[in-house]
Phi, psi and omega in degrees: 000311183296322179298317179298318179297321177298317181292322182291320182263005188288175178280189181297337179281351180088356180236135177233119176246119179254326181223130179239130178257131180233103175286136180231145173242011178072010175282160176304326181291321178289332175290329175294318177298321178296324177298315177302313182298319180297318179296319178292321179297321176301311185295321185257357183067035184269162174271143177248127175249116180264129183235132171242133178250121176274110182273153179290145172256126178270118181295154179297143179284145179247143177301140177097343178276132179278333185231143179291143176293159181295152179294152178253131178261136177296142178292149180273350183298321185291336184265349182299320178295318179295321178295319178299320178298315180296319177301316179298318180297318181292321178296320178295336178281359175102016178257120184281319185259102181226134176224163178221155177206161177235134175236156180243131179150203178277128191307305185300315180298313183294325178295313180296317179297318178297320179299319178293312183297321182273353181053052182283155180264343183202140171249130175247115186227145178269151172226144179278346175071031177295147177229171174062222186298320182298319178296317180297316184286318185268325185081174181230110176300317181301318180297318179295322178295315179303317182291329188249354187295145178274005183211174176298152180232128174259118181260122181259125180257166182296314181257086184217169180308135176259142172286149179286000000 
């Protein structure tokens, strides 16, 4: 449904992007995804929403405890400066409408919920491309987002085409 709506209200190219969501974990790879999003936002005159999700840290279990202690959430104070820097970088790249936010919870769920709430047209997300045991043990936030997203998702990998 959403794809059809994009095509119907789209520009002469058939695609209209008004809002792009970019989840970041401040890694070089997520900054690469932000670069892709900025270039697309320039081309389509879209707004960029930068999202950081502070995930819970589960404290180590101690012998003798019957119940696990509650999860600890990383504070959002430490990432506000980094988000301001990223917003500034995107603005310098020629994108006028840039915003950032921090959510607390499980990354894939919070990214999908933010995409729904913000009614985004595209999610640009980085993936580390783990395979085998590492993928099984760590999981893939990008894969979970692709499966549940309400809009198209562009997955940026480490070894991928670079913009000029």
